N, C-alpha and C positions, 0 to 999 in steps of 0.2 A: 336397156337391153335385158334379155332373159337368158339364163343358162338352164341346164337340166336341174340345177339346185334351186336357184332363185334369181332375183334381179342382180344385174351387174352394173355398177356405177363407175363412170370414169371420174377419177379424183386427182387432186393436186396436193402435193406435200412439199414443204420447204425445208431444206437442210440448214445447218448452222451458217452456211455462206450466203443464204438467201436464194440459192438456186432452186428452180422449180423441178420437182420430181413427178413424173407422170405415173399414174397407177390405175389399176382396175380392182374394184372391191366387189367380190362375190358374196352375196348375202346367203347364208346357209338356209336350206329349206326349213321353213317354220320359224325362222328367226324373227324377233320383234324389233322395235326401234333400237334396242341395245344389241350390239353385235354378239355378245356372249362368247363362247369358246371360239378362238380365232387363230388361224395359222398365217404367218407372214412368210412369203417365199423370197429367197435371195438367189438370184440367177448367177451364172458363171460369167467369166470375163468376156467371152465372145457371144454371149446370149443376151436376151432381153426378156421383159415380162411376157412377150408374145411367143417365146420359144415353145417347142412342142411339149417338153416336160412341164413347163410352167402352166400352160393352158390345161393340159390333161389333169394335172394334180388339182388345180383349182376347181375344175368341173366335178371331179369325183368327190373331193372333200366337201364341197358345198352341197352336193347331193346327200351326203351323210349328215348334214346339219351344221357343219362348221362354216363360219365366215372365213374368207380367204382374201388376203391382199397380195397381189402380185404387182410389182412396181419396177420401173427402170432406175438403176443406179445412175447417179450423175455420170456424165461422159458418154452415155450410150442411149439408144432408142429414142424416145420422145422427150427425155429429160434434158435439162440444160447442162452445159459443160463440154469440154473438149476431151476426146479420147486420150490424147497425149498427156493429159494431166491426171490420169487414173492412178490411184494408190490404194493400198489396203486400208490405211487410216481413214481416208475420205469415205470409203464404202462403209466402214464401221459407223461413221458419223451419219451417213445416209440411213443405215438400218436403224440407228437410234431414233432418228426423226420419224421413220415409218412406224416403229413400235409405239412411240408416244402418240402418233396420230390415231392409230386404231384404239388405243386405250382411251383417248379422248372421245371416241365414239362408243365407249362402253364395252370394249373387248376385255373379257376376263373368263377364264385364264388365256394366256397367250403362248403359242408354240412357234418354233422357227424351223424352216427347212432350207438348207443352203446347199447349192451345187458347186463343185469345183472351187474356184476362188471364193464364191459365195459361201461355201461350206466353211472355209477358214474364217471368213468375215463373221459368220454366225457364231462360231466358237469364240472369237475374240470379243464379240459383243456380249454373249451370254455370260462370260466370265464376270462382267460388271453389273449384270442384271439378275439378281437372285430370284426375281419374280417370274422368270421364264419357266414354264412348267413342263415343257417337252422340247427336245431338239433332235432333228434328223439331219444327217449330212450325207451327201451323195457325191462320191468321187472327190472328197474334200482334199484340198492342199494342206498337208501337215508341215511342210518345210518351204515357206515362201521364197527363201533365198535360192533354193534349188530350182524352183519354177522360174525365177528371174534369170537364172543362169542358162536356161535352156530355151530362151525366147526364139533363137534361130531355128531350133528343131521344131518349135511350136508352129512357126510360119509354114514349114514343110507339111505338117499335118493339116493345117488350115487349107492350103492349096489343094491337097488331095480331097478333103471333105467338100470343098467347093466343086471340084470336078465331078464328085458323086451326087451333086445337086443340093447340098446343104446350104442354108441361108444363115447369115450372121448379122447381128445388130451392131457390131463394133468393127470399125475399119481404121487403118492407119497404124502408126508406130507409137509405142509407149514412150514417155519421156524419161529423162535421167532420174526424176524424183521417184518413179516407180521402183527402180532398182535400189535406191537409197532407203526407201521406206520398207521394202521387202526384207532387207537385211536386218531390220530392227524388230521384225515381228517374230514372236516365239509362240506359235500355235500349240506346240506340245506342252509348254508350261501353262498356257491358258486353259487347255482342256482339263488339266488337273483341278482347276478352280471352278469348273462348271458344275452347278448343283442340280441342273435339270436332268432327268432321265435321257440318255443318249443312245440313239440308234445310228450305227455307222454302216452305210451301204456302199459297196464298191464293186466294180467289175473286175473279174479275174483276168480279163484281156485288155485292161485299160492301158492305152499306149501313150498317155500324156502324164497322168499321175500314177506312179507305180503302186500296185496293191500293197506293197510293204508300208506305205504311208497310212493305210487304214489300220494295219496291225499295230503300227506305232501309236496311233491315236487310242486304240483300244487298250494297249498296255498302260498308257499314262492316265486314262480316264478313271474316275472314281465313282463309286455309287452304282446306281442302276444303269447298266450299259449292255448293249448287244451289238456284236459284230456280225455282219451278214455279207458274205462274198458271193456274188452271182458269177459263177464260173466262166460263162461264155460272153459276158457283157463287156462292151468297149466303153470308152470314156463317156460317150454321149448316150449310152443305152439306146442305141439306134435300132436294135431289133425289137419288133413289137412285143415279143414274149418277155424280153427283159424289162421293157418299160412297164408292162402290166404287173410284173412281179415287184418292181420298185414301188409302184403306186399302191399296190395291195399291202406291202409291208409298212409303208409310211402311214397309210390310213389306219391300219391296225394299231400302230404305235400311238398315234394321236387319239384314237378311240379309247385306248387304255389309260392315257395320262392326262387328257384334257377334259374328259367328261366329269361333270360334278360328282 
């Protein structure tokens, strides 16, 4: 396949459980056999690698010369696993496998962009990987236990989004292990240990993850950090103008921190 940036490869990655993770690798315009500067995208709980933000980000970043991996976490999309088994811990393991895979293809340096639950997962992973050179979060979950406690409210939002025509890659109910695992995750403590420059993007009208969570992340993060609130954006950045601003801000951050 071809994108506006370069070729797009369908790839297979395996996590520590031996589950197959499906991905699409966008080769940056002008990239050689080695991937070079690479961004790995981590989608949200109800999304997949084929979500609107994922595809748009990959297209723009690859046009700018970055290689980009978008992949389905286990439990959703084309990857193996059952949605009722989803946990933050397993998604961190999946992301670890994805980063190792791109490094095996010559990715250097590596940046991460995580959305919603994927934002929390990216922070939890980056705490353990000091070689991550840039991190962007979009509507990131800062308090997983709070998210777990509002799953009933989340279903109401999803029903409304579906009525508005939105499509989702994950269906069904989460299992008890999701709640147990969420209570153990301390994303605010993790962000203190992240060494990568951090851009925190959040919508001022986010109806799922309160904008206060972005402020909490910014207060706890150390080093090079930037908080940017898009005043009219909702959780999904569903307005075209908000999505464009999100992509432009992310592209600028990676251009500043992933270029040689």
